[in-house]
C-alpha positions in Angstrom: 99.8 54.6 74.4 100.4 56.2 77.5 98.9 59.3 78.4 100.1 61.5 81.7 96.6 64.1 82.4 97.5 67.0 84.1 95.6 69.2 86.3 96.0 72.9 85.7 93.4 76.2 86.2 91.7 77.3 83.1 94.8 80.5 83.3 94.1 83.3 82.0 95.0 82.9 78.2 98.4 85.2 77.0 97.7 88.8 75.9 99.4 87.4 72.7 97.1 85.3 71.5 94.3 87.8 71.8 92.3 88.5 68.9 89.1 90.5 69.8 86.8 90.6 66.7 83.7 91.0 68.2 81.2 92.6 66.2 79.0 96.0 68.0 76.1 94.5 69.8 72.8 95.8 71.0 72.7 95.0 74.2 69.4 93.4 75.2 68.0 93.7 78.7 67.6 90.2 80.8 64.0 88.6 80.6 64.2 85.3 82.3 62.0 82.7 79.8 58.8 81.7 80.5 60.0 78.1 80.4 63.2 76.2 79.6 61.4 74.5 76.4 60.3 77.8 75.4 63.6 79.2 75.0 64.9 76.5 73.5 62.8 77.4 70.0 63.4 79.9 67.3 61.2 79.8 65.2 60.2 76.1 65.7 64.0 75.3 65.4 65.6 73.8 68.5 68.2 76.2 69.4 70.2 78.0 72.4 70.4 81.0 70.4 67.3 82.9 72.9 69.6 82.2 75.9 72.8 83.3 74.8 71.1 86.3 73.5 70.0 87.6 76.8 73.2 85.8 78.6 76.1 87.3 76.3 75.9 90.7 77.6 76.4 90.1 81.2 79.7 87.8 80.7 82.9 89.9 80.2 86.3 89.8 79.0 88.9 90.4 81.4 92.8 91.4 80.1 95.1 92.3 83.2 99.2 93.6 83.1 101.3 92.4 85.7 104.6 93.4 86.6 106.8 90.7 86.8 109.4 90.7 89.6 112.9 90.5 89.5 114.5 87.2 91.1 116.8 87.7 94.5 120.5 89.0 93.5 123.0 86.7 93.6 126.3 86.9 94.3 128.8 86.7 91.7 131.2 84.0 93.1 127.5 81.8 92.5 127.5 82.1 88.8 129.8 80.1 86.7 132.2 82.4 85.1 131.1 81.6 81.5 127.7 82.8 82.6 128.4 86.1 84.4 128.3 87.9 81.0 124.3 87.6 81.0 124.1 89.8 84.5 123.6 93.3 83.8 126.5 94.1 86.0 129.7 95.8 84.8 131.8 93.7 87.3 130.2 90.5 85.5 133.9 89.5 83.8 134.8 88.5 87.7 137.7 89.9 87.5 136.9 92.5 90.4 134.8 91.7 93.0 133.4 88.1 93.0 131.3 89.1 96.0 129.7 91.6 94.2 126.1 90.6 94.0 124.3 90.7 90.3 122.2 93.0 89.4 118.7 91.8 89.4 117.1 91.4 86.5 114.4 94.2 85.2 111.0 93.7 85.9 109.3 93.2 83.2 105.1 93.7 82.3 103.2 90.8 80.9 99.5 90.7 80.0 97.0 87.6 80.0 93.4 87.3 79.5 90.3 85.7 81.1 86.8 86.1 81.8 84.4 87.4 84.4 80.5 87.5 85.0 78.5 91.0 86.4 76.7 90.1 88.7 75.1 93.3 90.0 74.4 96.0 87.4 73.7 98.7 90.0 76.6 98.5 91.6 79.3 97.6 88.9 80.2 94.2 90.5 81.9 91.7 88.5 82.8 88.2 89.6 85.9 86.2 88.4 88.6 84.0 89.5 91.5 84.8 92.0 94.4 83.4 89.5 93.1 86.0 86.8 93.6 89.4 88.4 96.6 88.0 90.8 99.4 90.5 91.4 97.9 92.6 88.3 98.7 96.2 88.2 95.8 96.7 85.8 93.0 95.1 85.6 90.4 96.5 81.8 87.1 95.1 81.8 86.0 94.7 77.8 82.0 94.8 77.5 79.9 92.7 74.8 79.1 96.0 73.1 82.9 96.5 73.1 83.2 99.1 75.7 86.0 99.1 78.0 86.5 100.3 81.7 89.5 100.2 84.2 87.9 98.0 87.0 88.6 98.3 90.6 89.5 95.2 92.8 86.8 95.0 95.4 88.3 91.8 96.9 90.1 88.9 96.4 90.0 85.4 98.1 92.8 82.6 96.8 91.5 80.2 99.0 88.1 79.6 96.9 89.5 81.5 94.2 87.2 83.7 93.6 87.3 87.7 92.9 84.7 90.8 93.0 85.5 93.6 90.9 84.1 96.8 90.5 83.6 99.0 87.5 81.5 102.7 87.1 79.3 102.4 83.6 76.1 102.8 82.6 73.4 100.2 80.8 75.3 96.9 82.3 73.2 93.0 82.1 73.4 91.2 85.2 73.1 87.4 85.5 70.7 86.6 87.5 72.1 83.7 90.0 70.4 80.5 90.2 70.8 77.8 92.9 73.4 75.0 91.8 72.5 72.5 94.8 69.2 71.8 92.8 71.5 70.4 89.7 71.5 67.3 89.1 74.6 65.2 86.6 73.2 64.9 83.7 71.3 68.4 83.4 72.3 70.4 80.6 75.0 73.4 80.8 76.3 75.5 78.8 79.5 78.0 79.4 80.0 81.2 78.0 84.6 83.1 78.2 86.9 84.0 76.6 89.2 81.1 75.5 92.8 81.9 74.2 91.9 85.8 74.3 89.7 85.1 70.8 86.3 86.9 72.2 83.1 85.6 74.1 82.8 81.7 73.0 79.7 79.6 73.9 80.2 75.9 74.4 77.6 73.2 75.9 77.5 70.0 77.7 76.6 68.4 80.8 76.7 68.0 84.5 79.0 65.2 84.7 79.8 65.0 88.5 78.6 67.0 92.1 80.9 67.8 94.8 84.6 67.2 93.6 86.9 67.6 96.3 90.3 66.4 97.4 91.6 67.7 94.2 94.2 69.7 95.6 93.5 72.8 93.4 91.7 75.1 96.3 91.9 75.4 99.8 88.2 75.1 99.6 86.6 72.7 97.0 83.5 71.8 96.0 83.5 71.8 92.3 81.0 71.2 89.5 82.1 68.7 87.0 81.2 69.3 83.0 82.1 68.3 79.8 81.2 71.7 78.3 84.6 72.7 76.8 86.4 75.1 78.9 90.1 76.3 77.8 92.7 78.7 79.1 91.2 82.0 79.4 87.6 80.6 80.6 88.4 80.9 83.7 86.2 83.4 85.5 83.5 82.9 82.9 79.8 81.7 83.3 78.4 78.2 83.6 74.7 78.4 83.4 71.7 76.6 83.1 68.7 76.5 80.8 67.0 79.1 82.6 69.6 81.3 81.4 70.5 81.4 85.8 74.3 81.8 86.3 74.8 78.3 88.8 78.7 78.6 88.4 82.3 80.3 87.8 84.7 78.1 85.7 87.7 77.7 87.1 90.2 74.4 86.1 90.4 71.5 83.6 92.2 68.3 83.5 94.3 67.3 80.3 97.3 66.4 79.0 99.0 69.5 77.6 96.8 72.4 79.5 94.0 71.7 76.8 90.3 70.5 77.1 89.5 66.9 77.3 86.1 67.2 78.5 87.0 67.8 82.0 86.3 71.0 83.3 85.3 72.1 87.5 83.5 75.5 88.3 82.8 77.2 91.2 79.1 76.5 92.5 77.1 79.8 93.2 76.3 78.0 96.9 80.1 78.6 97.4 80.7 81.6 95.8 77.8 84.0 96.9 78.9 84.1 100.5 82.4 84.4 99.5 81.3 87.8 97.4 79.0 88.8 100.0 82.1 88.7 102.5 84.6 90.2 100.0 81.9 93.3 99.2 81.7 94.2 103.0 85.2 93.5 104.0 87.1 93.4 101.0 88.3 89.7 102.1 86.9 86.4 103.9 87.0 86.0 107.2 87.0 82.3 107.7 84.6 80.7 110.3 85.7 77.8 112.6 84.5 75.1 115.1 88.1 73.8 116.8 87.8 70.2 115.6 89.5 67.8 114.1 87.0 65.8 111.7 87.6 62.4 108.9 85.1 61.3 106.6 82.9 58.5 108.0 83.5 55.4 106.4 81.4 51.6 106.9 83.5 50.8 108.6 83.9 53.8 111.1 80.0 53.5 110.8 79.7 50.2 112.2 82.1 50.7 114.6 80.3 54.4 115.8 76.8 51.9 115.8 75.4 54.5 112.9 73.3 53.7 109.9 74.3 57.1 107.9 76.5 56.5 104.7 77.6 60.6 104.5 79.1 62.8 107.3 82.2 63.7 108.8 83.2 62.5 112.6 84.4 64.6 114.9 88.1 63.1 115.8 88.9 65.9 118.7 87.4 69.1 119.8 90.4 71.8 121.4 89.1 73.2 124.6 87.5 76.4 124.8 86.9 76.5 121.3 83.2 77.3 119.1 82.7 73.7 119.6 83.2 73.0 122.9 81.0 75.6 124.1 78.5 74.2 121.4 78.3 70.7 123.1 79.8 69.0 120.1 81.5 65.9 121.8 84.2 63.3 120.1 83.0 61.0 118.2 79.9 62.8 117.1 78.9 62.1 113.3 77.9 65.6 111.9 75.4 64.8 108.9 74.1 68.2 107.9 74.5 71.7 108.9 71.8 74.3 108.4 69.1 71.4 107.1 71.6 70.5 104.6 73.0 66.6 104.3 77.1 66.7 104.5 78.7 64.3 102.2 82.3 64.6 104.5 84.7 66.1 105.9 85.7 68.3 103.3 82.2 69.4 102.9 81.9 70.1 106.6 85.0 72.7 106.4 83.5 74.2 103.4 80.4 75.5 104.8 82.2 76.5 108.2 84.7 77.8 106.7 82.3 80.2 104.5 80.1 81.1 107.1 80.5 84.8 108.7 82.2 84.7 111.9 79.7 85.6 114.8 76.6 83.4 113.1 74.8 80.3 114.5 75.8 77.5 112.7 72.6 74.5 113.4 74.3 71.3 113.0 72.7 67.8 112.6 74.9 64.9 114.8 74.2 61.5 115.4 75.5 60.5 118.6 75.2 57.1 120.6 72.2 56.0 117.8 70.3 59.2 118.6 70.1 62.5 116.2 70.7 65.6 118.5 70.0 69.1 117.2 72.7 71.9 118.2 73.4 75.4 117.6 77.5 76.4 117.7 78.3 80.0 116.9 81.2 80.1 114.4 84.0 81.2 115.6 87.0 83.1 113.9 90.7 81.5 112.8 93.3 82.1 115.4 95.0 85.6 115.1 98.1 85.2 113.4 101.1 86.5 116.1 103.2 90.2 114.8 106.4 88.8 113.2 109.0 89.4 116.6 112.1 91.6 115.5 114.2 88.9 114.1 112.2 87.3 112.0 111.0 90.4 110.5 114.9 91.8 110.3 115.5 88.3 107.9 115.1 89.8 104.1 114.6 86.7 103.0 111.7 85.8 104.7 110.0 89.0 103.4 106.5 88.0 102.2 106.1 84.8 105.1 103.7 85.2 108.2 103.5 83.0 111.4 102.1 81.5 113.7 102.7 79.3 116.9 100.7 76.3 116.4 100.4 72.5 117.9 101.5 69.5 116.3 99.4 66.9 115.3 102.2 64.5 115.6 102.4 61.5 118.0 104.5 63.4 120.7 102.4 66.6 120.5 104.7 69.0 120.7 104.6 72.4 119.1 106.2 74.6 116.5 105.8 77.7 114.2 103.2 77.0 111.3 104.1 79.4 108.0 100.3 80.6 107.3 101.1 82.7 104.7 103.7 83.4 101.6 103.0 86.0 99.8 103.7 84.8 95.5 106.7 85.8 94.6 108.2 87.2 97.6 112.0 86.5 98.7 110.3 84.0 100.9 108.6 82.4 98.5 111.3 82.2 96.1 113.9 80.4 98.8 110.9 77.7 98.7 109.1 78.6 102.2 105.3 77.2 101.5 102.1 77.9 103.1 101.6 75.5 106.1 104.9 74.4 105.9 105.7 73.5 110.0 108.9 74.9 111.5 110.0 72.5 114.3 113.6 73.8 114.7 115.7 76.3 113.9 119.8 75.0 114.2 118.8 72.0 115.0 117.6 74.1 118.6 113.9 73.1 118.2 111.1 75.8 118.8 107.8 75.6 120.1 106.4 79.3 119.9 107.3 82.3 118.1 109.3 83.3 120.9 111.7 80.4 120.6 111.9 81.1 116.9 112.4 84.7 117.3 115.2 84.1 120.1 116.9 81.9 118.3 117.0 83.7 114.8 118.3 86.3 117.1 121.6 84.3 118.1 122.3 83.2 114.6 124.2 86.2 112.9 124.1 85.2 109.3 122.6 82.5 108.3 120.3 79.8 109.7 118.8 76.7 109.2 115.1 75.7 109.5 113.9 72.7 110.1 110.3 72.0 108.2 107.8 69.1 108.1 105.8 69.7 105.2 103.2 66.7 104.8 105.5 63.5 105.6 108.5 65.3 103.9 111.6 67.0 106.0 113.4 69.9 104.7 115.9 72.1 105.6 115.9 75.3 104.2 119.3 78.0 105.1 117.7 82.0 105.4 
């Protein structure tokens, strides 16, 4: 029997499936157990109940309302006549004006449910996943004692799939955070969340793996893998250790049909604590950079570079006048630790630096010519996105996309325009444009920068053909 495993986020459960029957509970203030063994005993019988009683008031259910956006209008002559009656247009029979646009479908509101964790009782901060509240017009937080509050979105970061909410409520219970870097494969963990909108549910398992990355789930990945049952609706819920400490936020699963098969992923505290600190301060994450191209240290590379290290990130290129350049890094250096914490590979280095606040100093341990060196590099900011030029901004189909001039990493060393961001469900998104697409030509005219891009679009009165590189693919998009 062939089975294809499919990756999916532990998406919010559809509101139509919700049946919350939680009985009223007395909120018990959190008091850390004196020892894990004591926490596992109730009336001399092994049980997780004492931990859950303390933890459960800090885990909340989140319901959202999202106004679905209509599709862009299309001309009647693009719709076969036998289907035109399905479009809300008085001329849908095609007898009047075939060029008249069909009306947009009416926006509809949909609901979904997820989970969250109270991490600061005084300020009313609740952490959840970005994909739980993405595009939400209204967010409602329901506590274990069934009190409901409308939540304010403090900030959200799609790159790490972390969002920070705030509610105004008294007598909240927060969940203390533990050190996820102290976890070991085989440690017992407990997942608490709101699967399928059923209400608070507890499952248990072990840490199956640590430092999972290259899954292409998020921009920054360093997941805890667990076999504790995680299902749609668990997103944003708590993964805790046997001390009752929060060590991860459940975010995704791998399964044949979106259901649990024992492979779930959680964002560790070492990652989301840095993100939430920036969200609370700035409302967004100001990502840091070194200005380097990096790759994993492989056994063959280690041999060629004359190092005995098994893990690390090799510096392949350094941008001129970048933080790395000013900090003394050199091509061929092997970075093995950041702030005295060992690195696994290039993704690890990218995560650490990308989540550091701009302007802070990163203490790097590197191997150079077989010798260990310590370097202090001030983390810089990502290049500022350029303002979209007039001709670009006047194209309705490009609405929702951001652009900047970049140097293409190809053998010719040419230049082009990178799409830095595309808002979900925007006209540009519906057109098929995606973040990190590289525009190398418009109407067969090469573009080296934003000025070229703007000028060629200005000369194109109606339609323009964008020649795009997406990874190894060559695409043509008409705008």
